N, C-alpha and C positions, 0 to 999 in steps of 0.2 A: 409426479411428486407423490411421495408417500408421507403424509403428515402423521404426527403423533405415534411414531414408532417407539418400541421399547428401547430404553437407554441401555448402555453397555452392561453386560451381565444379565440381561433379560428382564430387569426390573424397571418399571416406570415409577419414578419417584413423584411426589406431589409437584405439579407445575413444570415437569420436564417434558419438552416437546422436541422431537428430532425430525428434521426434514431432509430428504435425500431422494435420489432416483435409483431404484434397483437395490439389491441386497449388498453389493460390494462397492457401491459408490461412496465418495466422501459425503459426509453429513454435517449439517450445522445444527447444533443442539442449543436450545434456550433453557438454561437451568437457573435455579436459585443461586445467588451470589454466595460464594464461600468466603472464608476468612482471607482478607487481603485483596479480594477482587475489586472492591470499590476503589482502593488506593491505586491499584494497577490500572484500572480503567480511567481514573481521573488523570493519572500521569500520562497515559497514552493520549487522552483527549487534549490536555494542555500542550503536549509536544506537537501534535498534528495541527491544532488550531494556531499555535505559534508559527509553525512552518507555513501554513496557508497565509497567515497575515504577513509574514516576511516576504513571501513571493508576490503577494498582492501589491505591496508597496515597494517592491524591489527597485523599480526605475527611479522612484523618488529618493530612496536610500542611496542608490548608485550616484545620483547627482550630488549628494552630500558626502560622498566617499565614506559611507557608513555600512558597507556590505561586508559579508564574511570574506576572509581571504581566499585567494584562488586555490584551486585544487593542487595539493602537494605533488601528486603524481604528474600533473601537467607541468608544474614548475621544474621538477627534477628531470623528467624524460623528454619534455617538449611534445608529448602526445597526450591526447585526452584519455582519461580513465573510462571505464564502462558507464559511469554515472555522470560524466561531464556533460553540461548542457541542461541538466534537469531543472535547476533553479530558473534559468532563463526560459526554459520550455513552459514551466508553470506560469511565469510572469507574462509570457505572450498569450497563454490561454486566458488569463484574467483580462487581457485586452481584446480577446475574441479572435486572435490571429492563429488559427489552427495550422496554417501552412508553415509559418516560421517556427511554431512549437514543434511540429513534426521534423522539420529540417534540423533543429538543434538537438533533439533527443527523441528518436522514434517511439520510445515507450512512454514519453511524457504525458500525452493525453490519457492513456490507459491508467497510468499511476495517479494522475490528477483525479480521475473519476473514482479510483479505489480509495484515495485519501479522503475525498468527500464522503464516500459511503462509510468508511471507517469512523469518521467523525460523527456521522449520524447514528451509527450502531453503538458507539461508545456513549454518546449522550443519552440514547434510549436506555441502554443498560444501566447507566447511573440513575436515571430518573425512576426506573422501575425496580431497582435493586435486583437486577437479574444479571446473568453473565452469558456470553456466547462461547460455545466450544465448537471448534472445527475438528471433526473426527475423520482422519484419513486412514483407510485400511492399509495394512502393511504392504500388500502387492502394488499399491499406488505410489508409495513414497519414492522409490528409485526412479520410475518413469517421470514423475512430476519434477524431481530435481534435475534429471537429465534434460527434460523439456525446458525448464527455466534456464538452465545453463546454455542451451542451444539458442534460445531467444536472446539472451544477453550477449552471446558471442556474435550473432548476426547483427544486433544493434551496434555493438562495439566495432565490428568490421565495417559497417556502413559509416560510422563516425571517422574511422581511420582512413577510409578510401574516398568516399564520395560526398559526404555531408560536411557542411561548414563547422568549424569549431567555435 
């Protein structure tokens, strides 16, 4: 890791820290919060905490018939969409059932961990009046999008063929 690299443009502003590996690798920068960053971070935090709370109490809400409606893609086509099973995957993780979580949505545990990390990062950003910026060099954008698409395609293929819906 290369801490305290110069920010974009070669200038290191007050309180700007960039962390990354190598010169062309994606970097995470901690910068002073600009206009609107606090509102954006608060909105993201509220949405993610709300989602985590919903999935935490999903089974109780389901017993009361108070859950969100089923996936429209599933209703229309009879097949799960690429994200089907995500809610129940998170709900099973709250119960500690990794096997069922993976069976319902293979990316569920990874997305759950990313959601918890995002909540912590957003809360820290709000408390310190800072902002996080992810800087992805142009040569990395296309391979990252192709890789993400491939992972989603494999996950969806597993849902359509072997995993339960």
